Rosetta silent file (secondary structure, phi, psi, omega in degrees, C-alpha in Angstrom):
SEQUENCE: MSTLKRSEATTARVASTPSNPGAPWAPVERTRDGVPEVTVHWVAENLDVGGSVVIDVREPHERNDALGHVADSELVPLATLEAAATHWDRATPV
SCORE:     score description
SCORE:     0.000 S_00000001
   1 L     0.000  134.908  178.002   63.507   59.089   63.726 S_00000001
   2 L  -143.813  168.528  175.260   62.004   57.931   60.537 S_00000001
   3 L   -99.252  126.809 -179.258   59.275   55.733   59.267 S_00000001
   4 L  -123.202  148.807  170.103   60.544   52.493   57.804 S_00000001
   5 L   -70.027  144.005 -177.988   58.819   49.569   56.266 S_00000001
   6 H   -54.479  -34.079 -179.434   59.065   46.609   58.588 S_00000001
   7 H   -69.453  -17.001 -179.011   61.050   44.738   55.905 S_00000001
   8 H   -91.877   -3.426 -175.828   63.705   47.462   55.966 S_00000001
   9 L  -140.526  158.169  172.625   64.425   47.189   59.664 S_00000001
  10 E  -114.675  147.033 -178.566   64.938   44.641   62.370 S_00000001
  11 E   -97.217  134.033  177.833   63.466   45.062   65.821 S_00000001
  12 E  -139.588 -179.092  175.374   65.677   44.818   68.883 S_00000001
  13 E  -116.788  142.408  179.617   65.665   46.094   72.431 S_00000001
  14 L   -83.284  170.024 -179.648   67.916   48.843   73.700 S_00000001
  15 L   -65.888  164.942 -179.730   70.054   48.673   76.817 S_00000001
  16 L   -67.625  164.290  176.648   68.643   49.295   80.248 S_00000001
  17 E  -101.193  158.333  178.853   68.302   52.737   81.776 S_00000001
  18 L   -58.810  -33.607 -178.195   70.040   53.849   84.984 S_00000001
  19 L   -79.044  -15.376 -178.915   66.676   54.107   86.756 S_00000001
  20 E  -143.525   69.838 -175.473   65.631   50.595   85.699 S_00000001
  21 L   -59.257  138.046  176.634   68.738   48.438   85.223 S_00000001
  22 L    86.607   -8.489 -177.794   68.279   45.313   83.163 S_00000001
  23 L  -105.743  129.644  174.850   64.952   46.367   81.643 S_00000001
  24 L   -68.016  145.680 -176.627   64.582   47.331   77.981 S_00000001
  25 L  -112.750  -14.266 -179.375   62.863   50.678   77.619 S_00000001
  26 L  -161.113  148.787  173.207   61.914   50.917   73.935 S_00000001
  27 E   -75.742  132.460 -179.096   61.702   48.885   70.751 S_00000001
  28 E  -116.599  133.235  174.317   64.531   49.860   68.439 S_00000001
  29 E  -106.533  143.622  177.281   64.580   49.279   64.718 S_00000001
  30 E  -107.667  132.326  177.949   67.820   49.199   62.779 S_00000001
  31 L   -71.408  175.012  176.870   67.973   50.638   59.293 S_00000001
  32 L   -58.139  -26.986  179.300   69.677   48.795   56.460 S_00000001
  33 L   -88.404    2.412  177.583   72.831   50.674   57.438 S_00000001
  34 L    85.132   11.020 -179.813   72.538   49.475   61.035 S_00000001
  35 L   -79.557  123.254  179.455   71.494   52.817   62.519 S_00000001
  36 E   -75.332  136.276  179.197   69.284   52.283   65.587 S_00000001
  37 E  -141.047  144.175  170.573   66.026   54.212   65.578 S_00000001
  38 L   -99.949  134.676 -175.726   62.944   54.371   67.760 S_00000001
  39 L   -67.382  152.055  178.698   59.816   54.824   65.657 S_00000001
  40 H   -62.800  -31.599 -179.820   57.955   58.104   65.715 S_00000001
  41 H   -67.254  -42.274  178.732   54.808   56.224   66.712 S_00000001
  42 H   -64.404  -43.209  179.547   56.448   54.759   69.827 S_00000001
  43 H   -60.369  -46.217 -178.799   57.826   58.154   70.819 S_00000001
  44 H   -60.737  -37.105 -178.201   54.422   59.809   70.410 S_00000001
  45 H   -81.188  -21.913 -170.841   52.765   57.167   72.589 S_00000001
  46 H  -124.455   10.853 -174.654   55.476   57.012   75.271 S_00000001
  47 L   -57.996  -40.312 -176.830   57.070   60.445   75.477 S_00000001
  48 L   -85.348   -6.027 -178.021   55.745   61.225   78.949 S_00000001
  49 H   -79.227  125.050  175.282   56.488   57.776   80.358 S_00000001
  50 H    74.462   13.232  177.139   59.503   57.684   82.654 S_00000001
  51 H    66.265   31.476 -179.142   60.428   61.340   82.201 S_00000001
  52 L   -66.253  153.941  176.051   62.151   60.768   78.861 S_00000001
  53 L  -122.221  133.240  176.509   63.677   63.638   76.918 S_00000001
  54 L  -100.338  124.969  178.844   63.737   63.764   73.121 S_00000001
  55 E  -104.309  124.512  177.765   66.812   65.426   71.634 S_00000001
  56 E   -99.883  112.939 -174.598   66.486   66.814   68.106 S_00000001
  57 L   -95.681   12.609  177.754   69.982   66.969   66.581 S_00000001
  58 L   -78.353  168.428  174.090   68.978   68.732   63.392 S_00000001
  59 L   -77.338  155.538 -177.660   69.899   72.308   62.557 S_00000001
  60 H   -52.965  -40.858 -179.447   67.291   74.981   63.398 S_00000001
  61 H   -67.295  -26.296  177.374   66.259   75.437   59.754 S_00000001
  62 H   -76.854  -37.118 -178.958   65.664   71.670   59.458 S_00000001
  63 H   -65.179  -32.969 -175.631   63.579   71.546   62.638 S_00000001
  64 L   -97.323   16.403  179.311   61.268   74.255   61.384 S_00000001
  65 L   -85.197 -168.427 -175.203   60.665   72.787   57.930 S_00000001
  66 L   -63.764  -23.332  179.860   57.554   70.992   56.681 S_00000001
  67 L   -74.268  -21.789  178.415   58.409   67.798   58.613 S_00000001
  68 L    72.582 -156.273 -178.112   58.098   69.641   61.908 S_00000001
  69 L  -157.276  167.236  178.120   59.372   68.268   65.213 S_00000001
  70 L   -74.523  128.384  178.901   58.343   66.403   68.339 S_00000001
  71 L   -57.195  139.062  178.705   56.581   68.738   70.765 S_00000001
  72 L    68.180   11.637  175.287   58.706   69.576   73.814 S_00000001
  73 L   -75.282  155.849 -179.611   61.843   68.123   72.224 S_00000001
  74 E   -99.070  124.731  178.417   65.139   69.837   72.955 S_00000001
  75 E   -83.003  116.952  176.655   66.999   71.263   69.956 S_00000001
  76 L  -136.737   94.308 -179.569   70.698   70.443   70.188 S_00000001
  77 L   -51.231  142.584 -173.634   72.395   70.662   66.781 S_00000001
  78 H   -51.120  -37.640 -179.069   74.628   67.664   66.194 S_00000001
  79 H   -64.526  -19.508 -178.385   77.806   69.767   66.224 S_00000001
  80 H  -109.251    4.146 -173.505   77.023   70.807   69.826 S_00000001
  81 H   -59.797  -47.232 -177.377   75.735   67.468   71.121 S_00000001
  82 H   -60.189  -44.748  179.765   78.844   66.355   73.002 S_00000001
  83 H   -67.095  -40.643 -179.130   79.158   69.629   74.908 S_00000001
  84 H   -66.330  -36.757 -176.520   75.426   69.776   75.685 S_00000001
  85 H   -64.033  -22.986 -179.643   75.344   66.196   76.970 S_00000001
  86 L   -66.717  -18.044 -178.123   77.747   67.031   79.788 S_00000001
  87 L   -99.864   -2.456 -176.490   74.943   69.024   81.457 S_00000001
  88 L   -83.318  149.743  175.670   72.181   66.393   81.203 S_00000001
  89 L   -70.065  118.959 -176.519   70.910   64.366   84.143 S_00000001
  90 L   -68.018  -14.171  179.714   72.397   60.887   83.674 S_00000001
  91 L   -89.020   -7.029 -178.271   69.350   59.273   85.296 S_00000001
  92 L   -96.165  125.809  176.240   66.934   60.627   82.661 S_00000001
  93 L   -61.847  135.137 -179.859   66.357   58.528   79.523 S_00000001
  94 L  -117.827    0.000    0.000   67.324   60.489   76.408 S_00000001
């Protein structure tokens, strides 16, 4: 998640969730490189809505730096993401 100037991103809607098929669940901005991101402001305002889980894929030393992290987010370093995802509830938005 990063903060982007509106001119650097386009706003789209993400796919539906298993618990609410057909309904977009968050505004997604795409970086100049096409990477989809949900803004930090949206996450802060909507984290508890719908039982969402925020996954932080940074390394532990990155999570604990000056930028901090989202409270109650789950730390899953990117190298372990695929294995960790096999244990997640598929009905919970991530």
